[in-house]
C-alpha positions as CSV (number, residue, x, y, z in Angstrom):
1,X,-0.2,9.6,-7.6
2,X,3.0,10.6,-9.2
3,X,5.9,8.3,-8.9
4,X,3.9,5.6,-7.2
5,X,4.4,2.0,-8.3
6,X,2.1,-0.9,-7.5
7,X,3.1,-4.6,-7.9
8,X,1.5,-7.8,-6.9
9,X,3.9,-10.2,-5.2
10,X,2.4,-13.5,-4.2
11,X,-0.5,-12.6,-1.8
12,X,0.7,-9.0,-1.3
13,X,0.1,-5.7,-3.0
14,X,3.4,-3.8,-2.7
15,X,3.4,0.0,-3.2
16,X,6.6,2.0,-3.6
17,X,7.6,5.5,-4.4
18,X,10.3,5.9,-7.1
19,X,13.4,7.7,-5.9
20,X,12.8,6.9,-2.3
21,X,12.9,3.9,0.1
22,X,9.1,4.3,0.8
23,X,7.4,0.9,0.8
24,X,4.1,-0.4,2.1
25,X,2.7,-3.9,1.4
26,X,-0.9,-5.0,2.0
27,X,-2.7,-8.3,1.8
28,X,-6.4,-9.3,1.8
29,X,-7.8,-9.8,5.3
30,X,-8.9,-13.3,6.1
31,X,-11.7,-11.7,8.2
32,X,-13.4,-9.8,5.4
33,X,-13.0,-7.8,2.2
34,X,-10.4,-5.2,3.3
35,X,-6.7,-4.8,3.1
36,X,-4.3,-5.3,6.0
37,X,-0.8,-3.7,6.2
38,X,1.8,-6.5,6.2
39,X,5.1,-4.6,5.7
40,X,6.5,-1.2,6.0
41,X,10.0,0.2,6.4
42,X,8.5,3.3,8.2
43,X,7.8,3.5,11.9
44,X,4.1,4.0,12.6
45,X,5.0,6.9,14.8
46,X,6.6,9.0,12.1
47,X,4.3,11.6,10.6
48,X,6.3,13.9,8.3
49,X,4.2,15.5,5.5
50,X,6.0,13.4,2.8
51,X,5.4,10.1,4.7
52,X,1.8,11.0,5.5
53,X,1.1,11.8,1.8
54,X,2.8,8.6,0.7
55,X,0.7,6.5,3.2
56,X,-2.5,8.0,1.8
57,X,-1.5,7.6,-1.8
58,X,-0.2,4.1,-1.2
59,X,-3.5,3.0,0.4
60,X,-5.5,4.5,-2.4
61,X,-3.4,2.7,-5.0
62,X,-3.5,-0.6,-3.1
63,X,-7.3,-0.4,-2.8
64,X,-7.6,0.3,-6.6
65,X,-5.4,-2.7,-7.3
66,X,-7.3,-4.9,-4.9
67,X,-10.6,-4.0,-6.6
68,X,-9.0,-4.7,-10.0
69,X,-7.9,-8.2,-8.7
70,X,-11.4,-8.8,-7.2
71,X,-10.0,-8.9,-3.6
72,X,-12.5,-6.3,-2.5
73,X,-15.6,-4.8,-4.0
């Protein structure tokens, strides 16, 4: 996960990629132990290889951080 940065801001886990405007933010679901996407600058209909790779890396990084925080098991 090169160039991926993960930060916790209030109740969100924010994942960005250095050198780009890529940003995805997640929060813990109130309905169960999972993450919900709360913010994204990207249209959900854009599927370039770079954006698809970032989405996958960002979700993996956010899940790892959520486990570290005890949000999910």
